N, C-alpha and C positions, 0 to 999 in steps of 0.2 A: 371462408376467410381465415387465414392463419392467425394464431393467437398473438404473435408479435405485431402483426399488421393491425389487428383489431384494437390492441392496446395503444398503438401509436396515434390512431386517428379518431379517437372519441372527441366529442365536442369540447370536453374539458381539456383534453390534451392539446387540441388546436387553440383553445383560448389561452392556455399557458404559453404556448409557442408565440401567439400573437402579441402577448404582453412583452415578451423578450424582444421580439422584432421591433415593436413600437418604441420601447425604451432605447434600444440601440440606435434606431433611426433618428430619434429626437435628442440623442445624448449631447450633440454639439449646440443645441439651443436654436437651430435654424428651422424655419418653417418648411415642411415637406408636404406638398400638395397631395401626393399619392397616399401618404399616411393619413392625412386629414380626411380624404374621401373615403378610405376604407373604414376609418374609425366611426364615421357618421352612421354606417350601416353594418358594423362589425358582427353583431349577433346573427343577423340573417346570412351574411356572406360566409361566416364560419360554419353555420348549419348546412348551407349549400355545398361547401367544400367537403364536409364530412360525408354527406350523402353521395356525392360524386365519387369520392374515394372508396366508399363502401360498395358501390355498384360497379366500380372499375371504369367509370366514364371520365375520370379526371385525367387530364394530360397537362404536362408542364408547357409553359410558353418559352419563347426564345430568350437567350441572355444577350445583354447589350455589351459589346466590347468597348472598353475604355483603356487608353494607353497613357500611363503616367511616367514621366521622366524619372530615372534614378539619379541620385546624387553622384554615384560612381560611374555614370554613363549608361547609355542604352535606355530601354523603357521597360516598365512592368505592365504586363497586360492583365487587366481585370475583366472578368465576365460577370456582369451584375444581373441577377435574376429579377423578375418582376416581384412585387410585394407579396402577392398570393403564393408564389413559389417559395419565397423565403420563409413563409409561415409553415408550409408543408415540410420543407427541408429541416426546419428547426424541430418540428414534432418527430420527424424521422430520426434525427440525430439523437434524440432523447432515448430511443430504444436500441439503436445499433451501437452507440458508443460504449454502453456497458458490456456488449458482447465482444467488441473488438479490443478495447483498451486493456483488459486483463491479459491478453495474449502477447502484448508488446513486451520487449525486453526492458529491464529497469533503467537502461541508460539512454532511452529516448525521452527527451524532456519537453519538446514543443507541443503545443496544442492539447495538453493533457491537464485535466482538472487537478489542481493542487500542486502542479509542477511548473517550473519556470526557469528563467535565466539564472537566478541565484542558485537553484538546485544543481543546474548543469555545471556552473563554475565551481560549486562546492565539491562536486564529484571529481572534477579535475584536480582540485587541491588535495582531495583525499588520495587520489592515485599517486600524486607527487609524494605525499607523505609515506606511501607504502613502498617507495623505493624507485619509482620511475623518474629519471632525471631529464628526459627529453619528451617532446610532444610533436607529433605529426599533425599538421593542420590542412584542411581542404574543404571544398564544397563541390556542389554538383551543378553542371551547366543547365540552366533553364529547366530546373527539375519539374516544376508543376506542369509546364507546357509539354514536356516530353514523355511523361508517364503514360504507358499504353493502357487504354481503357479496358481492352479485353483481358489483360492480365489482372487488373484490379478486380474485374467482375469474377474471374476465376477464384481469387482469394476470398471475395465476399461469399461466394457460394460454398466454399469450404467451411465457413464459420456460421453463416446464417441459414437456419433450416427452413425459414418461412419464404416460400417461393414468390409470394406477392411483394414482399419487401425487396427481394433480389431484383425482381422485374422493375420495380419503381426506381431503385438505385440506377439501374441501367438506363431507364428513360431519362433520368435527370443528367446522367453523364453525356447522353447522346443528343442533347438539345441543339437546336440551330443557333448559330452565333450571328448577330447582326451588328453593323457598325464596325469601324476599323478595318483591318485587313486580315483575312483568313487564308493562309496558303493551302494548296491542295494536299501537301504533305502532312498537314495538321489533322487530317481526317482520321478519326479513331484514336487520336493521341491527346493527352492533356486533361488536367482537372481544372474546372472552372474556378479560378481564383476570384473570390467574391461570393462563392457559395460556402455555406458553413459545413458542407460535407467534405470539401476539398482537404482540409487539414487531417481529419481522421482517416480518409482514404489514402492520403499520401503516407501517413504513418504506417498504415497497413501494408502498403506496397514496399516501403523502405525497410520494413521489419525483415524482409528477406535479405537485404544488404547487411543489416546488423547481425543476423544469424550466420550468414556466410562468412563474415569477418571473424565472428567468434569461433567458428569451427576452424578457420585458418590460423587462429591463435592470437587475434587482435581484438581488444575490447574497445568499441567505438562509443564515444560520448557524443550523441547527436542531438542537435536542435534544428529540426526541419531539414534543410539541405546543407547545413553547416555542421562540420564535425571536427572533433579532436580525438587523437589516438595517443594516449600516454604510453611511452616506450622507454626501454632502458638505455638505448644508445642511438646515435645518428644512423648507423647501419640498419638497426631495427626499424627506425622511422621510415627510411627509404623503402625497405621491404614492405612495410605496412601500406604505404601509398601505392606501391605496385599491386598489392593484393586488392586495395580499394578500386583501382582502375579496372582490374579484371572482374571483380564482383559487379561493378556498375555496368560494365559492358555486357555481361550476361543478362542484366536487367534492361538492356536497351537504353542505358543512360550513359553519361560521359563525365568523367572527373575533370574539374576545371584546373588544368595543370598550371595556369598562370597564377593561381592563388594558393598553390600547394607549397609548403615549406616545412622543414624540420628544425625545431628550435630548442635549445636547452632552457630549462627553467631559470638557470642562472642569468640568462639574458632577458627573460620575461616572455611569456607566451600570451598573446592577445587572443581572447576568445569571447565572443558575444559582447564586445565593448568593454570587457574587463581584462586587466593584465595580471597574470599569475606569475609571480617570481618565486625564487627559492625561499624567500622569507615571508611570503604572503601567509597571514594567519589563517588557520583552517576554520571554515564556517560550515563544515560538513554536518555538524550537529547543532541545530538551533534549539536552545532549551527554554522552557517556560520558567518564570519566576513566581512560584505559587505563593498565595497568601497563607496557605496551610501546608504543612510538610509532615513527612513521616520521620520519626526519631527511632533509630536502631541503636540498641544498647547491648553490646556483646561482651564487655569486660566483666569477667566473673568476679562477683563480690560487690559490684556497683549497686547503688541504691537510687531509685527515682523518687523524688519527693517534691513538695511545693514550698515556695517562699513567696508568700503574698500571691501575686498574679503571675508568677513565673514557674516554669518547670525547671528543676535543678537536678542534675545527675552528679553524684559524688562517689568517690572511692576512698573511704577513710576520710582523711583531712583534705584530700585533693578534689577540687571542683573540676568536673569534666565538661559540663555544658550548662548554660543558662539560656532559657528561651521563653518568650512570652507564651502563655497558654493559648492565646488567641491564634498563634501561628501553628499550633499542633493539631493534626487530625487523627494521628495514630501513633502509638508507641509499641515497638516490637522489642521484647526482651528475650535474650538467648540464654538458656541454662540458668546458672545461679545468679540471676539479677533480681534484686529486691524492689518492692513497691510499698511505700508507706500507705497506711490507711487513709490519711487525709488526701493524698494524691489520688487514690482510687475513687474517693467520694467526688473530688473535683472533676475527675475524668468522666464519671457517670453523669454528673450534673451538666457538663459542657458538651457531651456527645463525643468525647475522645475515646476511640477504640483502643483497648489494650490487648495485645496478642502475646501469649506465652509460648515460646518454642524451646525445644531442647537445643543443646549445642549443635546438633546435627541438622536442626531445622524441622524436627518432628513436632506436630502441634500438641501443646499441652492444654491450652484453654484460651478462651476469649472473653473479655468483658466489654459489653457494648450496651447502648441504650435500648429502650423498647422498640420493637418492630413498628412499622407503619400501622396506624390505627384503621386504615381502609383495607379490608380483606378482598376487594374486587379482583386484584391481580392474582393473588394466591388461589382464589377459587377457580379462576380461569386456568391457572397453571395445573391444578389438580385434575380438572376436567380434560385438559389436553393430554396429560400423562396417561389417562385411561382411554384415550382415543388413539389406537395404533396408527391410523393413517396420518393424522396431524403430527403425532410424535415422530413418525418416520420422516416427514417433510422437514421438520426442524433439525433432526439429527443429520440429515443429508446436507442441510444448509451450513451447519457448524463444520462438518468435515470438508465441504467444498471450499469454504473460506480458509481452512487450515491448509489444505493441499495447495491452493493457489499461492498462499503466503510461503509455504515451504519451497515452492518453485522459485519465487523471487529471492528468498534467503539463499538458496543454493547458488543462484547466478551471481548474487552479490558477494558471496564468500569465495567463489572460484578464483584460483590463481591462474595466471596465463598458461602455465604448463599443463593444466588440467581442464582448460576451457572446453575442449571437445567432449570430454567425459561429463563435465557439468551440464553442457548443452543437451547431451543425449538423455541424462537423468531428468533434466527439466522437462523435456518433451514427454518422457514417460509419465511424469506427474501431471502434465496437461491431459494425457489420456485418462488418468484416474478420475480427474474432475469431470470429463465427458461421461464416463461410465456411471457416475453418481446420478445422472438424470434418469436412468432407467432402472434403478434398484426397486425391489419389491419387498425387502425385509431388512430389519435392523442388522441381522447377521451379515448381509451383503455390505452394508455401510461400514460395519466394523472391519470386515475383511479388506475393503478398499483402503480405509484409514491405516490399518496395520501395514499393508503392502507399501503404501506411499511413505510412511514414516521409516520403514526399514530401508527403502531405496535411498531416501534422503540422508539418513545417518550413515549408511555405508559409503555414500558419495563424499560426505564430509570427512569420514575416516580416511578415505584415500587421499584427500587433500591435506590432512593434518600431518605434522611432523611425527614420524614413528616414535620419537621420544615420549610422546604423550600416551602411547599404548591404547589409542582409541580405535576400535574396529566397528563400533555400532552402539546403539542404545542398550544399556543394561542397568537394572535397578536391584535394590534389596539384596545384598548391599551393592553400591556402585564399585566396580572393579578398578577404575582409573580416574585421574583428576578431572577430565572433561565430564564424565558421567557424574562425578561428585558435585561439580558446579551446576550441572543441569538439574539434578534432583533438588539441590538447595534452592536454586532460583525458581523452579516450578512451585515449590512450597510457598515462597514469598508471593508469587503471582496468584496462587490459589486464594490467599487471604485478601488480595486486592479484589478478586472476583466476588468473594463472599460479601465483602463490605459493599460493593457496588450493587449486588442483587438485593441485599437487605434494604439499601437505600431506595431501591426501585419498588419495594413492596413485595418481593418474591421470596420464596423459600429456597435457600441454597441447597437443600438436601434432596429435592425431588427433580430429577433430570429427565432428559429425553434420549440422548445418546448414551450416557453412562446410566446404568440402572441403579436405582436407589437401594441402599442397604444401610444397616446400622452404622452410624459414625462416618458415612461417606458423603461429602458435599457434592453430590452428583451434578447439580445444575452449575455450580461453580466450575467444575471440571469441563462441562460442556462449553461454557462461555469462554474459558481461557484457551480453548483449542486454537482459535484463530489468532490469538495474541502470542502464543508460544514462540513462533518463528521470529516475530518482529520485536520481541522484548528480551526474554531470557537468552534465546539462542544468539542474538546479536551481542549481548553482553559477554557471554562465554567466549564466543569466537573472537571477539575483539581483544579480550584479555589474553587469549592465547597468541593471537597474531602479533600483538604489539609487545609481548614480553612483560606485561604488567604482572602476570603471575607466571611461575616457573614450576616445572615438575617436582623439583626438590623441596617445594613448600608444602607438599602433601605427604601423608604417611598412610600406610596400610596396616590395619589391625585385624586379627582373626575375628570373624563373625560380624565385624563392623564395616569392613571394606575400606575403601580409600576415603580419607578425611582431609579436609583443609586445615592447614596450620593457621595460626592467628593472623599473620600478615596477609596470607592469601584470602582469608575470609573478609578481612577489613577492606581489601582492595576490591574484591568481587561484589560485596554489598554496595560499595560506592558506585561501581560500574552499573549495577542493576538500577540504582536510584537515578543515576544520570539518564539511563535509557528511558525510565518511566517518565522523566521530565522532558524528553525529546518531543518537539512539536511535529505533528503529522496532520494531514488533511483527512477529514472524515466527511463522507457524503451527507449533505443536508445542513452542514454548519458553515456559516459565512466567514469563518476564520479558522486558523490553525489552532489545534488544541493539543495538550500533552497526551501521551499514551495513557497516563493514569485517568485523565478526564475522559478519554475515548472509551475506556472500559466502562465507566459509569454511564456514558451515553448509549453504549450498546446494551447495557442492562435495561435501561429505560425503553429502548427500542424493542427489546424482547418482550417487556411487559405490555407495550402497546399491541404487539402482534398477538399475544395471548388473549387480550381482551377483545380486539377487533380481528375476527377471523379473515377478513378481506385484505388485511395489511400484511404483506410478506415480510419475513425477516431477512434482512440483507447483511451478510457478514462484513466485517471490517476488512477491506482489501488493502494490501501493501503494494505500492508502486515502486 
């Protein structure tokens, strides 16, 4: 039995799947006799299903065809599985979705955890703000009913190594259909709408459409079979729709020409029930409003002090900031910033961390409260660091998360003229992630990480304006403005990781990917790897793309390299902070959290993995 198959169909996994199926079936409050009958003997039935799946004796039953009239005319054909099959499908989805979803391009928004209509519309607004004045709209004729099953299975085999999983997916696709009408031409075509597998399999199949369009020079924002292509002109829009028709024809699908049109944002583009106009406010970034915040003080000569229950920052007689101490979680001072003794006492008493950095962002020192009094996590951390096998597994996990997030960052950063280059580089990064599964040494992991990072930064360099002089990542000292911002931002991110690890009861100095040595926060560097692309890199590339910072705001000094001017530094710190407050979806949390909170949650997840050797560490993935 394959490992994926075995994990999918344990009795506990089937019980979890049953609970979801039951809750969904009863969500409308109506009595469901099939659910009631199954629930009366659920434990025995789930044990029987688990045994049948393990032995290979389980077979799916037929699906029942139901035709529902559409408000726009025609009918929607649903194929509803029996209850037992819905439980098996749900358990199967739990193991194949994490394999398929990371391979999808970041502009596919339907049926994906943490993504939805608002995200798709926000992406369209963002494209408009980047200079696209027109939008080509279209959808696919009877998409679910026409997708060829054999092509879906070929793509499943490419991604899923467990042959028993592949065989089961095939059996579920090839079920007999009862009720309604089934035309002979339907044989071998169509995904059963009503099955929870249909959405993820349709995304897998249509990913070829998304990639084909990207290679042709068009970025498709797709929600299921409905899509929008932001373009610069009407002519480009017509060409994009022609490309869409060609790509869909190659996939044995058909563009719905009756619903295709090219519209300027000035007139309003309707997409997924929302109308995006030239003046629609951007919601591309949803920010959290934290009860606690980070205070950055970079004006040289400023003093941080207290006045009663408030933090006050002054420069001579000028008051720069007043904020309740209850709102402060960290104060970062750059260069010649002073801190009064009463403030330092208050900070230590209230658990406010004080970080001292040079003007260039080099760490000078940290003041924080005592570490967690429970040494359990740290003892487990030290044992793991001395276990080469477990340390290698964790190191591979950190790098796998980073490489996958580099891939998404590269695709999101790409400009239309370089989409083909970006797509090729993203595919190479996917290959790096696959190679990590077979590594046998830390040196191999580091080699893969280094190759992926070089490929990523070289691709970014090709897309950047030559005025920035960025050809790839270089440090100590940074030779150009982009490298200067990257180094500065990574320093800030490192301190976020240190604080998160200490709050989780871990030692930031003892890592698994980065080897520990004097003065090096190795575990913080490990943890921040997966967050670099979606935090600092985004802030840097956005500052560059939008003109918030300009090359002339930087200076180059002998031995110190390229340095930010005061205006550039102020702008960049603000961009980093906004990015840290951006809301994202993290697996296992029932709500969106800020990236800052996500770092703390990942640190706690790492502590749980170190204590419980059976719990794998799952890197934070960016979609």
